[in-house]
C-alpha positions in Angstrom: 29.2 3.2 133.2 32.5 1.5 133.9 33.9 -1.1 131.6 33.7 -4.6 133.1 36.9 -5.8 134.6 38.4 -8.8 132.7 39.7 -11.9 134.4 43.3 -11.0 135.2 44.2 -14.6 135.7 43.4 -15.4 132.1 45.3 -12.3 130.9 48.4 -13.5 132.8 48.0 -17.0 131.2 47.7 -15.4 127.7 50.8 -13.3 128.3 52.7 -16.4 129.0 51.2 -18.4 126.2 52.1 -16.0 123.4 55.9 -16.5 123.7 55.4 -20.3 123.9 53.3 -20.1 120.8 56.0 -18.2 119.0 58.6 -20.8 120.1 56.4 -23.7 118.8 55.8 -21.9 115.5 59.5 -21.2 115.0 60.4 -24.8 115.9 57.8 -26.1 113.5 59.1 -23.9 110.7 62.7 -25.1 111.2 61.5 -28.7 111.1 59.6 -27.9 107.8 62.8 -26.5 106.2 64.9 -29.5 107.3 62.3 -31.9 106.0 61.7 -30.0 102.8 65.5 -30.0 102.0 65.9 -33.6 103.2 68.6 -32.6 105.7 69.9 -34.7 108.6 70.7 -32.9 111.9 74.4 -33.3 111.0 73.9 -31.8 107.6 71.9 -28.9 109.1 74.8 -28.4 111.6 77.4 -28.3 108.8 75.2 -25.8 106.8 74.4 -23.5 109.7 77.1 -24.0 112.4 74.3 -24.7 114.9 74.9 -27.8 117.0 73.3 -31.0 115.7 72.0 -31.6 119.3 70.0 -28.3 119.0 68.4 -29.5 115.8 67.5 -32.8 117.6 65.9 -30.8 120.4 64.0 -28.7 117.9 62.8 -31.8 116.1 61.6 -33.3 119.4 59.8 -30.0 120.4 62.2 -29.6 123.4 62.2 -25.9 123.1 63.0 -24.9 126.7 66.6 -23.8 125.9 65.6 -21.6 122.9 64.5 -18.0 122.6 62.4 -16.7 119.8 65.3 -14.7 118.4 67.6 -17.7 118.4 65.0 -19.7 116.4 64.7 -16.8 114.0 68.5 -16.8 113.6 68.5 -20.5 112.9 65.8 -20.0 110.2 67.8 -17.3 108.6 70.9 -19.5 108.5 68.8 -22.1 106.8 68.0 -19.6 104.1 64.4 -18.8 105.2 63.0 -15.3 105.3 61.3 -14.4 108.6 58.7 -11.6 109.0 57.8 -10.6 112.6 54.7 -8.7 113.5 54.5 -7.1 116.9 51.3 -5.6 118.4 51.5 -3.4 121.4 48.5 -2.8 123.7 48.0 -0.7 126.8 48.2 -2.8 129.9 46.4 -2.2 133.2 44.2 0.6 132.1 40.9 -1.2 132.8 41.9 -2.0 136.3 42.5 1.7 137.1 39.2 2.8 135.6 37.2 0.1 137.4 38.4 1.3 140.8 37.6 5.0 140.2 
């Protein structure tokens, strides 16, 4: 009669994993653009105004200092077009129904 309750621990892990996945994807796309256009980190800095050290961090997948919107901004400055898809779902509904 009541929907089965999902494992809330895995839901929390998934909620944290999605932003990390977006960061990894953004970083990988920046590296692709830099490689495709045969840019050094210094050349990428001159072209975008973003610090060369940041391009080194991105190349080394050290993305802890970056947000998704900052990576999108870097991609835009490199001349890439970025499309973002957002999906919104109701949260917590199953937990309330299961306790009724």
